N, C-alpha and C positions, 0 to 999 in steps of 0.2 A: 612529479606528484604521483602519489599512490592511486591505483585504480580502485573502484568500488569493491571489486572482488577481493583484492589484496587487503583492503581495509577490513572486510568482513572476517577474513581468516586471521588477521592480526588480533582483531577484537575477540574472536572466539578462543584463540590460543591463550591470550592474556587472561580472559575470564576463567578458563579451565585451570590455568596455573595459579590464579588467585584463589580459586576454590580449594586446590590442593594445599597451598601454603597456609591458608586460613584454617583449614581442617587440622593440619599438622600442629599449628600453633595453639589451637584451642583444645584439641583432644588427643594429641600424640598419634599413635598408630591407629586407634579407633577413629579419630577425627580425620586422619588421612584417608582411611577407607571410605568414610562417609563423603568426604570431598571428592573422591574418585567416582563414587556412585552418582553424586550430584552432577559431575562433569559429563558422565555418560548419559544421564537423563537429559541434560541440557542439549547435547548434540543430537540425541534421538528426537527430542521435541522440535528442534530447528530444522533438521535435515530430512526427517522422515514423516513426522506427523503434522508438522506445521502447515504445509501446503494443503493437505487434506482438510484440516480444520478450517482454514480460510475459505476454501471453496464450499464447504458444507454450511458455513455461516450464511453465505449468500445463496445457498441452494442452487449452485451452478451445475449445469449438466453438459456433458461433452456434446459438441455439435456432430450430428450424424445425419446422413441422408442428403436430400437436395439442398442446393445453396443458390437460391434465386438472386441474392445480392452479389454473388461472386467474391465473397470474403476470402475463401480459401485460396483462390488464384491470386488475389491481391496480396495476401500474406506471403505466398510463395515468391512473388516478384519482388516485393519490398525486402524480404529476408535475404534474397540473393544479393541485392544491392548493399546490404549491411554485412554480408558474409557471415550469416548466422544460420543455424538450423531453425526452420519454421516452428513456432510454438504451437501447442494444441489449442484449438478454439473451443471456448465454452460459452453457453448462453445462460443469462440470468433473466428470469421472468420478473420484470419490473417496468412500470410506466415511466420511471426516471430515465432520461437519456444520458447514459454515461458508459464508461469503460474502465477497466483496470487490468493489471497483469501481475502475476506472481511467478517467481522462479526460484527453485532450490537446486543445489548442485546434484542431489541424488535423483532428481526427476526432470522430465522435460518441462520447460516453462509453459505457462498457460496464459492465454489472452482471453479475457472475458468481456462480452458485450451484452447490453440489456436489450430486451424487446422494444423498449421505448426508443432506444437509439436507432434501431433499424426502421422504426415507423416514422421517425421525424427527420432523418437526414437523407440526402441524395447520395449518389455514388461517389462524387468528388469529395464530399464532406466525410463520408465513411472512410475513404482512403486517407484523409488527413488524420483522423482519429487512430486508425491502424498504424500509420507511420509514427505517430507520437508515442504509442505504447510499445511498438517494436524497438524504438530507440531506447526506451527504458530497459527492455530486455537485453539489447546489444551492449549497453553501458553497464549492465548488471545492477541497475537501480532496483529492479524488481527483487533480486536476490537480497540486496542491501535493505530495502524496505521490509522484506519478509522477516529477516532476522530480528530487526528492531521491533516489528509489530508483534511477533510471537512473545518476546520477552516482556514488552509493555502490556500486551493484552492479557498475559498470564497474571500480571500484577493487578490489572483492572478486574479480572475475574474473581480474585480473592476479595476485592472490595465489594463487588456485586453480591457475592455469596454472604459476606458478613452483613451487608445491608438487608438481605432477606431475613436475617435473624434478629435485626434491630427491633426491640420490643414495641416501639411506637408504630411500626408498620403493620402490626397485627390489629391495631385499633383504629387507625385513621385511613381514610380513603386516599388522601394525597400521600404518596410514599416519600419518605425521607431517604437521603443518600449520604449519610455522614462519612462512611468509610470510603466510598468512591470519591467523594470530594477531597478527603484526606490523601488518598493515594494517587489521584490524577496528576498532581504536580510531579511525582516520581516517574510516572509513565511518560509524561511530557518530556522530562529530562532525558529519558532513554531515547525517545524518538528525536527530539531536538538536538541531542548530543551528536547524532550522526547524519540526520537528514536535514541538510542546510537548504535555505532558499535558493542558493546558487545551483543546486541540483535541478530544480525545475527550470530555471533560466537556461542552463546549458543544454538540457534535453530539448527544450522548445526550439532552440537555435538549430540543433542537430536535425530535428524533425522537419523544420522549415527548409533546410538545405536538401533534405531527402526528397521532398515533394516540389522543391524549387519555387516556393511561394510563401513568404512570411505573411502576406495579407490573408491568404486562404486559411492558414493555421490560426492566425489571430482572430479572424472572424468566427471560426468554429469554436475556439475557446470562449469567446464572448457569448456566443449563442448557447453553448452548453451550460455556462454559468447561469444564464437567465432561465434556462429550462429547469436547472436544479433548484433555483429560487422558487419557481412555481410548483415543482413536484419534488421536494426533498426526499432523499432516501435514508431510511433508518440503517445505520451501520454500527457495528460494535465499537467500543472505545479503542482508540489508537489504530484504526484501520483506514481512516479517511485519506491518509497520504498515498494510498495505493492508486487512487482514482485520478483521472485526467484533470478534473476540477473538483472542488469541494462538493461532494454529493449531498451534503446536509443543507446546502444553501445558507441562509442566515439563521437557521434554527438553533445551531449549536451555540449556547450562551456561555459555556465553560471555556474560558480562555485557554486553560491547560489542555484541552482536547482538540483545539483547532490546529490544523497542520499546514494548509496551503498558504503561500504568500498571497496578498491581495491581488485580485485579477488585474487591477489597473497597473500594478508594478510589473506583472508578467508581460502585459501588452507593451508597456513602455520599453522594457528591456528587449523584447522580441523585435519591435519595430525600430529600435534604435533612437527613440525619442527621449531626450533628457528629462529627468524628474523635475517637477515644479517646486 
């Protein structure tokens, strides 16, 4: 079975070749040149600008100075167990208790935690969260998620831009989103085409083995989901799949923008309990 990293490279190579072939077919030499420029722009977007864009969307800032929770030392210890280089730690100012990670090949992976997470969890619970996210980095899920998110989010940005120009939105207080509604299924197809539910299940099992406790990880997933229901986080379209649990709680009504499998399924799979 192909690793996530290999899948990303195969996907990117196939996409770039497709752009070149399509350009040549539609426009000859000029089309081939445009296809080449599009392929270069796509790679620059994914491997160089993408990570910066995601971090800026959540206003994440790099962790510097004192570390009273001992996060850096725990990341170092868990990273050694996984045989990976420790990712950079970032902090997001938000009352929502959650965490996410991003990783692109041109830069060091990043692990982001919110202030709400630090306020609400104890040391053992924080370790479980770090382990779950570090396993995403180790399995290159964060890289995999990042590529699909950049492509899907770029498509959603086009929809949001067109919605701002929608004539009705200039006259009515309740804003309409016809283009976002139209394009969201395409963004969903991009994310769903590569981010399977099994990705979450497999990563949960890996993290539970790392901390040697399925019960502790299951309990923290259940608790974080409840906290997200109480204090949902506003996230850009097609970025919720980065997070340890759905950060939007039950607020996201658009089926095509939902990403995580139901928590009940994750817990049944993690604990080894058969579905009813």
